[in-house]
N, C-alpha and C positions, 0 to 999 in steps of 0.2 A: 159339637163331636160328643160322643156319647159319653157320660161320669167314669162307667167305666175304662175308659183310652184317654183319659189323661193323663202327658208325661208326667213322669217322677221330674219334681224338684230336685236338680243339681246344682250346687255355686257354679255356671259354668261362664262367671264374668272372665273368669279368665284365661277360658277358651279364645273370647271376645278380643282380649287386649294380647293375643296371641297373632291372632288371626286378621283384626280391625273390624271395623264396621260392618264393610263389604264380604265381609267373609263368614260370615257370623250371621244363625238364623235361628231364633227361637220355631220350636216342630209346631205349634198352633199358628205359624204365619205362614206354615206351606199349604201349595195349593194340594187336596185330595192326591193325585199321581204321582207327588213325592213320597206317601204312606208306603208303608212296608206291611210284613208277616209279623206280626212280635204282640206277645200277649197285652204290652204295653206301648206305646209310643215313646221313641226318645225323648229327651228334651230340646235339641240340637242338633243343625247342622253344619259344620265347619269345612271351611274349603279356602287348607292352604293354599299360597302361591309359591311357595319354594322348599323344598327338601329342608330346608333347614327348621323354617314354620312346621312341617309335619315333624318334624323329631322331636317337635318342641310341645307339640298336641300332645303325642302321644304319650312324652315323659308326661305330664301332667294330668293326663289320663292314667298312666300308671300309679303314678302316686297316689289319686285319688280312690285306685280300682272300680271306674266307673270302665262299663262291657261297652268295644266300641266296636262296630262292624264300616270296613272299610269300604269304598265303591268305589268307581270311575263317574261315567254317565249315568249307571241304575240298568243300564239294559236288561243286566242276568240277577238283580238282586235276590229275584222267586228261585233262581236254581236251589237244590242243594237242601240241606234241611235247613229246618224254619228254627229261627235263630231264635237267643233265650233273653229278655228283658234288657234289650240293649238301651244304653246311654246316651251315646255318642252316635252319631254316624259322621265320618269323616271321609269326603269327598276327593278326589286327586282331579279333579275335572279342569283345576286351573291350574292345573301343573301338565301344560302339555306344550312347551317349548320345544323345540326341534337343536339337541342339542350338537349334533355333527353327522355328516354323511357325505362318507367315504367313498366318493363314485369310482372309485378305481379297484379298489379295494371290497369291492361288493358288500357294505356292510353301514348302516345306522344304526344310528343316536338319539332316543327320546324320549322325553319323559313319559309317564304313565299315563297321565292323564289325557295326551292329546289323542285325538277321535282315530281309529284306522282308517277312515274314508280320507283323512286330513292328509293323513302320511302316506298315501297312494298318492294322492295327486303330487304332492311335493316331490313322488319318488318317478313319479311319470316325466316331469318336463328331463331326468337324465334317462330315459328310458329303460325306467326300471322299474320292479315289483317287490311287495310283501307277499309269501305266497302261502298265505292264509284265505281262510276262506269263511268268516267268523259268519252267526246268524246272522249279524246286524251289522252295517259298515257304520254305523256312527257309536257301535261299542269301543272301548278307549283300549289301548294297549296293555295297561295292566289286568285289567278285567278278563280281555282274551288271556294272558297268562295263569294265571288266576284258576280259569276253568278249563283251561287247558280244551281253548275254541277253537280246535283246527280244520273242521271240514272236508269238504270230498279230495280237494287238494292232497292232501297227505298221500294220495297213489303214488304222485312222482315227487313232492317235495320231504312227504314225512311229516311229524307232528310238530306242536311248537316244541317239547323239550329239546328236537333235530336244526330248528333251524334260531334258538335265542343263543346267543353268545356272554353275557355279561348281564349283570343286572343288579342295582340298584335298592336297595328297603333299608326301612328304619323298625329297628327292632320294637317288641314289646317294651322294653325299659327307655327309648328312645333316643337309643344309640342307632348309629347309621351306619349302614353295611354294605360292604360291594364283592361280590365275584364273579369269576369271569372277566373279559375285556372287551374290547376294541377291534380284534382283529381277527382273522376265521380259527387260525390255529393259535389257541391257546392251553394251557396247562397252570397258568396260575390258579391258585388256590382251590380251595373245593369247590364241587358241584351242585352249588346250589340252586344253579336254574334248572336242576331237574327237579328240586327238591318241592322249592318252589309253585311251578308248573305244573295246576289242578291242584294246588292246598287249598284255596276258595277262601283264602285272606285269614287263615289259623295264624300262621307264622311268621307273620310280618306286612309290612304294609309298602308296596313295592312304587319307590318312587320315580327312576329307570328303567330302561330296557335298553338292548341291544341285537340286535337282528344279522343275521345275513340276508339278502336280497337277488335279485335275480334279475337278469334281462327280459323288456318285453317281447315275447314272442312276436315274430313274423308275421304268424296267420294262424287261426283258429275254424275249425270244424266238430262238429259232433255227430256221431254216429246211435242211431237208438235203435234197439231191435225188439220183436216182441212176439209171444205165441208162448207158446205150455211151458210150464216150469219145467219139466224136464230139459229139453229146446234150451231155455237159457241159462241151465243150468252147466248143461255141454259147452253153450258158446264163452261164459264166465272161466270153466277150466281151460279150452283151450286158449283163450287170452292170457290168461295169468302165465298159462306155461309156454307162451309164443314171443319171439323178440319186438312186439307192439309195447311202444312204450306209450300208454296214453297217462295226462296228466291227474286227466279224475276217470274213473269208473266206478261206478253205483249199480246196486240191483234194484229195481223199483218190485215194489208191491202190485197187484191186481187192479187194485183201490187207488191206489197214485196213477198208473198209465191210465186208466180212465177217467179221471178227475183234469189230467193234463192234458187230455185228447191225443195221448198216442197210440193208441190202438185198441185193442183186446188183450186180453195174458197179461201174464208176470212182463217186464220190461227188463234190457239191461240198456244203460247209457255209458255212452263211453265217449272223452272229452281228447281230444290231439292237437298238441298246441308245437309249431314249431315252425320250420324257412315252410314254402309253400308247398316242396316236392314233397318232401318226407311225408306233411301233413295230409296232401292227395293220396299217397302210396299206402301210406296205413288206412286211411280212411275206408278206401276200396276191398285191401284187403278182412277187414273188420265184416265189411259188408257180404261179402263173397263167405265167409262164415257164417252171417247169418241166412246168406241162401242157399250153402249146402244142406242148414239141420233143419230150412221151410219155415226159417221166421222170417216176420215182417217186416223192412228195413226203412230207415226214413235217416234224412241226413240234413242238420242246420247248419248254417253260418249267416254272415253278419250279423242284426237284429234280430231276427228270428234267433240264431242262440241266443245270444245273453238273453231275451227274454223268457228262453223254455227254463234256461236256470235261476232266475227269479222268481220264475212261474212255480219253481221247482223248492227252492228252500223257503220260500213264503204257504206252500200249501203244506211240508211238515210240517215247519216250527208253529205256523200261525192258524193253521184250517180249522176249523169247527167252532166251537160255543164254548162259555164261561165251564162249562164241565170239561172241555175238552183235558186229556192231560199226554205230556210227552217224555220222552223216554230214552238212555244212551245204552244201547246195548254192546254186548261183545260176543260174538258165538268163531268158532271156529272157520276159515272162509268158504271152507268146504259145503259148511251146515247154512248157508245165508239163504237161497232156494228154498230149504226146509220149514226152517223160523219161519220166512215170508209168508208163505204156505198158513199159516196161522193168522198170520196179521190180520188188521186191519188195514191199516195204510203204515206205508215202512217205505225205506231202505238201506242198504246194506252195502260201505265197502269192500268188491271182489278182493283186494290182497289182505288187508287187515282184519275182515271180519265185524269190527268197528259200523257202528249204524246208530238209525233212529226209527223211532215207532212212534207215533201217535194214534192212540184212543178218546174214541168220541164220549168214552166216562171209565167209569173202574173195572167194569167187567170186562174178564178176559185177564187183566191183567195179572196176577199172583197164578194163572196158569200160564201165560207168556214169560214168566219169569221164571218157575220152572223148566218150562223147556228150555231157554235158553243156558241155565245151570245143568241140562243134562248134558248142552252138548257143549261142557267146559268151558261157560260163559258166564254174563251176567246181565242184570237188569238195572238200572238206575233210574230214578222217578227225577226228571229236570222240573218241569213244570206241572203246579195240581193245584187244584183247588184245597184250600187253607184244612178242611175235614177230613179230606183223603190221604195228605200227609201226618194229621194227627195220628189216623190208624194205623197207616202200614209205613213198614221201615222203608224208609225212601232209599237208602243204598243198598241195601242188601245184600249185605255183605258176610259171606262166609268163606273169605280166609285165617291163618293165622298170623297177619299181621298185625293183629290189632295189640296186642300189647308193644308191639315198636312203636304205633303211629303215637300209643299214648307217650310213651316216652320222649321220643320226639317233641311230640308239644309240647309236653312241660320242659323241656331245654330252652325253649323259644319264650316259651310262653307260661311261667309257672302259676302265674296268676289267672290263668286264664281269662283274660280281655277281651282278645279279637276271636270277633266271629265266633262267640261260643253257640253251640248246637248246630252251627253248620255242615261241621264235615261227617265222616265214618264214624260209627258208636257215639253222634252227640256232641263229638270232639267240638 
């Protein structure tokens, strides 16, 4: 390990006594993939196995003013701003138990360290699923909430905020707090679920979550339309204003269409999931829309459909070399095609206007941010080389809520020990 990256030596024996030898690892003993972006590496990483242990760890860190980086499986540690001088990494990966699955009530409660794929496997036994589409199935539930990682399924089911019913978290002072509950209709307490969703671990450490779940659809089919930007834009407008109910519907840039072998020009991809008769009828109606506009159409079902959506996720989030940059954007839905005409690789959800862009390098990034802002939107850098994040404002936030966010941060974490530097304005 280079001399400038020698971990800060802090008296961490107290943490080892809390989580035990199997839950405590000095940072210098970790393999390279465990390393994170930080001016100096942390002293250790700890793995609490209960919410009570997690509370003790945070209480000890608060007492000693140690800066803490909460994480789950680590799949999105590179998202957001560069963290500042972390002393201790606290992983919820061992907090991975199923607490309750109320099959009849369509709710599930699990610890925050449970992997998304593991929960889906449990729910599938009851013919149910959690309607989120995170970047990677290995992500933990807590990490998905902390980064608001919803995906294309928000077209039909809404965002993480819409599906989160209850939350348990450990405050910066080590106290355990709860909000919401385990039922769909719940008005108890403050709506902290919305506040914690997308907070990037800056307000508290999530230890348990409750979600609403849905029955697995009987059948699924995907329609892809490709052609000129103008005709694709018209098809998207018709789909938005129609009675059709796709579960996923995205605009695709020309480069992404080409890379996936879907044809030429810009693309519109829409997935229908319901009973067989409904899927067949809705798919054919969208195909007719494409034919009337002179667009090329294709339909995917079964294994081919699953493969298509997997390749789409892989390309947009992981394609390119080490210099590639991934950005989350938001614009008015009607401006989606105009933005994608200027993009290298990207997709935008037709209903929300949220999307993801992938850049091969820093070139064109600043111009794209300006374009998004001109369309009443934003561009946030998710992943990028460290030097890019050091030069550019990761969040690019120009709103007037900065003071309010700082006041909220001070209320929850007045010592600033949780994920320092990760959020808007270096919070």
